Phi, psi and omega in degrees: 000130183281172186296320183295322180290322175304316180293325178296315182292322176300314179297321179298315183297315180302316186291320178301313179298315186279336179246030184303305181304321177301313180290321178296325173298319179294315178299314181301324178291321180286327186297153182298128179297340179290348179290339187087151189289326178299309178292331177292320180302308182292321180294322180295322174294318181294322177295318181291321177296336176274353185287341179287132177302155184283161176058043174290132180286155178279150177240150177294148182304133178088350183284148181267141191285331192240141181258159177306133181101343175283153177280107186292345183265351184296320180294318176295318179302327181292306181295324178294316178303314185294319181298317180296315179302314182294318179296319179294316179295331179296313182294322180285353175063037178277327188223045184299326185288329178285323189282317190301317181294343183262005177288130177304150183248131177237124182255126174080005177228149167252127184252138177201148178296161176299135182290140177263199177260199186298323182293315178300318182294319179300315181295319180296323175293320174298319179292330175296338187264001182239158180289168179299329180292329176290319175299319175302314180295323177294317177296318182293329179282306188270331180267319187264345179069026178280147175281175189299319183291318180295315179296319178299321176297324177291320175300316179296316178297330180283350176096012178294126184296317187224079185297327182295320181294323179296318183291323174298317178294320175301319178296326180289321174296322179295321178289328179285343188238118177291131178067046184301314185299315179294321176296314180296338179267004182272173180301334180303325183247030180248097181281005179260344176241100189239158172253155185237139175221153181288157174275194176298110185288324180296313181296321184296322181294320176299320181288325175299318180301314181292323179290326179295321176295314179298319182292324176300319183293314182296321179298316177301317178295320180297318179296320178296322177294317180300329182282346178285151178299138179077011177295168183298142178291150182286139177234155180278172177296139177270128177301143177278169182295328177292324179290324179293325181292344181255009179268114184295339177291337182270358181301137175288136182226112181283134174301151193295331182257008179301327184297336179272002180238021185219153175274347175277085182265083183212196184295341178289345180269355183287131173280159173286140175226168180104150184296334183259021178297340178258005184276100186290330179292320178294316181296320177300315178303316181294318178296323181292315180295324178292321180282328178214086187296126177289163184301140180095346177301130177271127179239125179238128182229137173296166184305131177054038174250128183289150176247018183298157177296163175297137178269342180208165181301119180282177180267135176276124180250327186198144167209115184181177181267123180237114176048054175062021174238128172286123186234134173235130176243128183239156179224123180255020181094336179238329189230149161270143180228117182250115179260121181244129185236085179292151180292123177073016180222166181291149182286167179230137178244131182237121181245142177209136174288138173214032176293143181065036176287162179221195183313311188276310185290341176255024185280347179186169172212159182280110178268338177208148179215138182220199183286092177089010181210163170211169175230143176254145165261118187264158180293154178300338182271001177264125189256332184223146177224137178216161179241139178219160180262122183296330182276000174234078188294336181278342184286134178291158180288149178256115182298146181246146176276142178247131172286161182305329182274007177092010179269134187269165166299170177295142177237136180297145176276150171301157182299145180279166178302138181085350177259135179310138186268081183263351178206159175212099181291137170229151179256134180251118178259152176229130184274160180288147180289350175291339182237339181202161187278067173055050182283131175257140174212156183254141172230161174213162185259131173234031172097351181259176180292324180268127178292167184259132180279128176256131184226176184211141179229114182283166175250140358292150190304135173276191183297327182188172180302140171247179185291148185264046181249351175283170183299310180300318182293317177302317183289328173294313181294334179298330185264354185235354188300321186291347178285345181295341181302326184288354182261359185299137176071014183256009177069042183280142181259316183207150178229135182236137173260119177245112176277089190275347181201156165231149191220129171286125182275152180301158174061030177067039180280002179097195186245126176262154176245132171257130184237134171255116183263109182245135179246126174254135181266163179291334181275347175128294186303152183232173181231138176231136180229124174268126180240136181257118182245096174288178176309131190280144169275347178192168183299337183247022176300121192280352182063215190216137174280127183257335179186162182203157179207147179239153182057045189229159174265358185303137179071016174251177176298344179260001177211072189278357181252134180214149181219136174223155177218156182205153174265131186226140180255125180281169181299336175290349183095355178283140179263146179223153168263120181250146175215149179208140180238170179290178189301330182272007175274118184264347180195162179226137178237135178240130179228170183104227179295342177227135175241116182204172179203161177208134177273048184206175182275358177227158184209142176214114181226146177299132179195139180296161183295336181253014186289123179287129183222155172236119182253125177232147175249154177247120176279161181299337180265007174100349180285160178256156184217117178279148175287141173296141184258152179299000000 
């Protein structure tokens, strides 16, 4: 195997381990529903495990798989392509003899995902009525977030005869089912979080008797062979994978300078820190509690985050004393797990998803939290940390002291629900020049272990969201920061402010800005809120919410068109209906209590404050676009 192939296999191995639940969910969706849920669960796991190319070389413990300059997405593309091919081939019965022996074996139990509601059942029935190619097209679109061209390329390589037809059929399934993306990400279609029930107990008892007789014969033969001269040497018991995962000596430990020599700048590049990083008794307690929480253990999990025990030795990120609480932080490739051991009290476990983290979203984690404050443990590539108030955009940031182990001073928490929103603390990180050109980025706390990355996209839209540290971005966030309170505990990864349109107001009312505030979660589905921001009476004037949507692609790279409307009162007392769309909206039509139209991306017509209206936009390619509703 040449060096290039070896590097590709290493990247594929890292991608499979870190995105294993995501790949298994895709395989489970594509596999034939006629198999039954138990067999589908086991087969999905077997197919993904077979997706890794053969003859992968071994790496030293703690080593990172990809080096700077390699394409970090190439490994995942490879295992995803292989997963789709195997799942499609299984339905077509092209390679059953190869696939069946590699399916995981479970004795005495039936496994199946958690049952959903009526919407999940309707989607499952719709998926049962379409071929595997259609299910694959839907999964690549709604689970993987691929655009039409990229998904079509995967289907072509997998041997689908008519990928365009499969994508059209997938679109029909999506239109018939409301919130397809959210449903596919629910527990109904998650083969990694399963329930267990016994099989037929009487039949199993009969099989056990027969198996016991056969085992006795085999054992007797084995003892006779071992007694012969030159027989096989005696060996001790081999630890199982579960036992190895609980051994503190097997914890992965990244070398301290590895982060500066790899293209994978995420939590896998964090070295172990803290004075107790070598305390095996503490680490063993943390692993035991994670694997089998004793009664009274407080368990906190971010939205849709599994609390399952470790399947393999995790990576140690921190072990030390934080404000009189012994803390251990571990990373298993998909989740952060924070073990907190207060003196004289029961321990706490906190889980949070962090799969596909990057330089910014892996820039820090919450290492300690108290009454009105928190502390971050920062990434090794962050060189400076400061705090600023988002509601005071002109105020300079206040620098923070960093302990030698990377723990910050206490940082104020954002205001709680029901409390006046008079301030909103955000933390500004600056990366080291060794890994990036002194990049500054903003994060804020929404209750999870990983802080939320704040970004900004000006109007007209640039290529993609940028950091929210410039003057226009800070002024935009000053007027929208308080809306972040509704996102607490929802597993948010990043929130972007997109100033998608500006509009001159009637009667010389000045210029208003239309902003789409989009929150993306670690699990995939997002939330979009359209806000109308007239000329501000102060730097933190919140404006008005014009529309919102959940489980949507709106205001993301996969939903670039947006339209909002609002009733607005001029200084004269007269009311108007205002509407504004993104740059590709060529016209706006209003029906209902008011009938009007405009051959432009903005509209302003007289209308009463309670007039019922339906606002629709016309895109340049002839498609229509409805305004988001409040």
